N, C-alpha and C positions, 0 to 999 in steps of 0.2 A: 790274226786275233791280236798277236803281237803288236799289226803294224797298228790297229782301230786303238789298239793302249795307248801307244806311243802319242799318237796323234788326239785322243781324250785331254791325256796329262797336261801336253804343251798347250790346248785350247783351253782349260781348266784354266792353265796358270796363268795366259795372255789376258784374259778374260779377267780374272781378280787382282791382278796387278793393275789393271785398266780400269778396272774399275777406284784402286786405290788411288789411283796416279790424276782422276780427272776429279774428283772429289778434295783430296787436297790442292790442286791447281786451284781451283773456284773457289775454295777456304784463305786460302794463301793470295787472292785477288781482293777478298772483299776485307780481309786484314789491312790489306794498301791502301784500300780505300777508304775505310773507316780515320785510319792515321791520316790522310791528306785532308779530309774531308772535317773531322770534329775539330772544334777551336780547342785551343788552349785555355785553360780554367784557371781560376785565383783562387785557394785553398779557404779564404775568407769570404770568397762571394760567391762561391760555387756552387751550382743549381743542386738538389738532391735526384741521382737517381746517374744512368749516365754520362761519367765525362773524363775527359782526358787536363792529367794535370803532370805537370814539370818541376824538379826540384833536386835539392843536394841529399842523399843520405842520412842521417843521421845514428847514434849508436842508441838504442833503446833506454830510456828517462830510468825507467827499474831495473830490468832483465842486464846492462850492461851489452858491453860486445859479444857477438858469437866469437867460436872457432871452430874453423873449417874441421870437417872429422877426419881428413886425411894429411895436412897437412900442420894442424894447429894454427894457421894464421889467422886474426883476428878480422872479420869479417861482420855484413848484416843479415847476408845472406849465402847459402852454402847449396852445391848439387855434386854428388860424386859418382863412381860406378866402379864397382874391384872387378874384374874379367879374368880367369885363367883359360890358356892355353891349351888343349886338348886335342891328340890325332890317337889316331885311329886309323889304319895301313895308309889308305891314301886318303883320305876324310880327314880334316884338322879345322878348328873353327878355335874363337874367343868363346866362351861360355862365361856369361853373367853372373856372379855370385852374392853381389849386394849391389844395392843402387837405390841410393836417399837423396830428398833434399829437406832444408829445413821449416819448421810451419812459425816460425815465431814472426810477427807483424813486422814490416821495416818499414821505418820512421823517416818520413820523406818532408821536409819545409821547402816551402817557395817563398819566403820571407815573411808570409802572408799568413803565414798558420803552419799547423803539424798535421799531417795525416797518417794514422795506420796502415798501412796498407796488407792485407794479408796476403800470401803468394801461393795459399794453396787451390791447386785449380788454374793457376793462372800459366800460359806459354811464358816462361823467363827465356829471355836471350844475355846473357850477360859480354861485357866484353873479353873478360878476364877466365880462360879455359887454360888445364894445363893437362897433357899425359905424360906417364912417363912407366918404366919397367922396373921388375924387381922381382924376386926371389922367395919373399915370405907374403901371407895373404895381404896382409897388413903393410904398410910400406915404414921403413926404416929413417928412409930419405929423401925427398922429392926430387933428387937430380936424378938425370939417365942413367944408366946401364946398360952398358955394351958389352959385357959378359954373357955368354952363351946361353949357362945356366941361369944369367940373372933376367933372363925374359920371359919368365914362366907366367906370371903376371902384370896385368897391365892397369893402371891408374888413373882414372880421368876426374880432375875435379874443376868445378866453376864456379866463382865468387865475387860477390859485390862486397866492395870496401866502403868504408864510412869517409862521407864529404864524395862521393863520388854522383856524378848526372844522374837521374835519375827518372824513366820517364815510364807514366803507370796511365793506361785507359782501360775503364771498369765500372763499377756500381759505387758511389759515391754515397754517403750516407752521413750526418750529421745526428753524434747522440746525445741527447740531453740527460742528465744525471737524477732522479727520482729525489723527490722534497725531503725537504729535513723531517717532515713528519710523516713520510714514507718509509725513510729510513728507521726511525725511531720505532714504527710498528711490525717492522720485519728484526728489528732486534731484539725488541722486550722478552719474546720470546726462550731467544736463545740465552736470555741475563739471566730469565728465569731459572730455567734447568740450569748453570751456572749455578745459583744460589740453592737448588737441593741440592748440590752433590755435598756441603756442608749444613746438614736438616737440623744440627743443634746451633747451630749460629741463625738460622733462618728462624728457630723457635726464638731464641731471644730475643731478637728484632721484630718481630710481628706475633707473638703471642700472648695476645692483649689480656686475657682473664686467666693466664696459666695453668692452662689445662693440659699441658703438654702435647698439644695439640692444634693443628691451624683448619679455622673454618672455616666456613664461607665465607663470611663477613670480612674475616680474615686474611684469607684466599686475595677476594678484593682490593684490601689495602697492600699486598705484595705485589699485586697489577700495577697497582697505581705508581707503587716506588719504583718498581724496572722501568715504568712508561718513562719515567721525569728522569732517571737514570741514562737511559739510552738514549732520548730527545737532547740533553746535553752536550751527551758525546758527541751527537751529532749532529751539533751547534759549534762545538771545538772543534770538528776534523771535518766541518762542511766545504765540501767545493765546487762550486754551481759550471765550471768550466766545460762549456761540451765538448767531445773529443769526436772527434774527424775520422770516419773510418773508410777503405776501397774494398772491396772483395769481388769474388765473382758472382755475375750477374745473373738474376735467375731467369732473364729470359734468353733463350737458346742460343739466338742469331746476333747477339751482343759478346764478341770474344772477350777475353781479361788480358792484356799485355801488360809485358813488364820488359822494361829491358835499359841499360846502360847506354844504349845508343840514342843520337840526335835523331828527330823521327824522320826526318828526310835519308837518313841512309837505312832507318829500321824500314820505311816505305819501300824504298830499294830491293833491299834484302827479301821483302816478301815478292817484291814484283819478280822478279829474276827464280823464284820458290816456283811461280808460275808458271813460266816460262819453262821451267828445266821440265816441272812436274806435264806442264801442257805437251812439249816433245813426247815424253816416255806414254803420256797417255796416246795420242795420235799412230806412236809406232804399234803400242800393243792392240790398238784395235786394226790398225793396217793388216798387224800378221793374223788378228784372230780372224778376218775376211778375206784375207789368201791359202788359211788352212782349212778355210770351213768347207769347202767342196773336195778336199781330199779327206777329210775326218768321213764325211757324206758318200762317200763312193766306196773307205773301207768298211761302213760299218753296212752297206747293200751287200759287201763281198760274204758277210759274215754266216 
């Protein structure tokens, strides 16, 4: 019974890991081919849809620079992981306590325009990654700690800094702002609601028959006045500049890639992943086939 159980666990492990390796291998190859086959587009003339763009990272014009979670260094994107070393008898491992990445759009400028790249759902591969150790959940310093008692926690942080080259492959879309009339219509009700908070002032302005109430005709005058002011406000602050955004493609077979590596280096990285995972997949497949007769024989002995 124990022999069959051992065979079963080994077979299940090799089968599961083998499937994972096969899927990962072909996924890496597809990414490499997409990088090699997709032409680079300029933001100003990029078609709507799945495109590749390359430019420099800029600080967000409204939010300013981000600050990395662990080191506090200024950046445009970060990802971090906090792990704790746990030991129980003969078993020891690093357990992840906290892991997160920033969601703020990365501003990419290629000299023909700007694009707001939303990193949520992307396969992000930054060049700068740092790992160090400490003795508290959150690090007090990004320097490595050599003390035996100072290596209980492990910190890993990846960042993309302003001014770095950025490669992005994903779903590109140009969004046009609504017209002044549309903005005015949407803001009219909000303006009327604000006026209602000071009802005495509203009566003073629009109660033309001085009966202390706003009747239907007077409410029409309120709406017209609110619309005129909303239209004037929209005209004073109107910006018809289109906004370019890149995000996760709705088509599942189109991966969303962000990297600070050159396209050739990124393609080469995915091809090495394809080779490594392919070798692992072949090894798991051969192991599964090699152990299959033994598992079958052990099952027959039950």
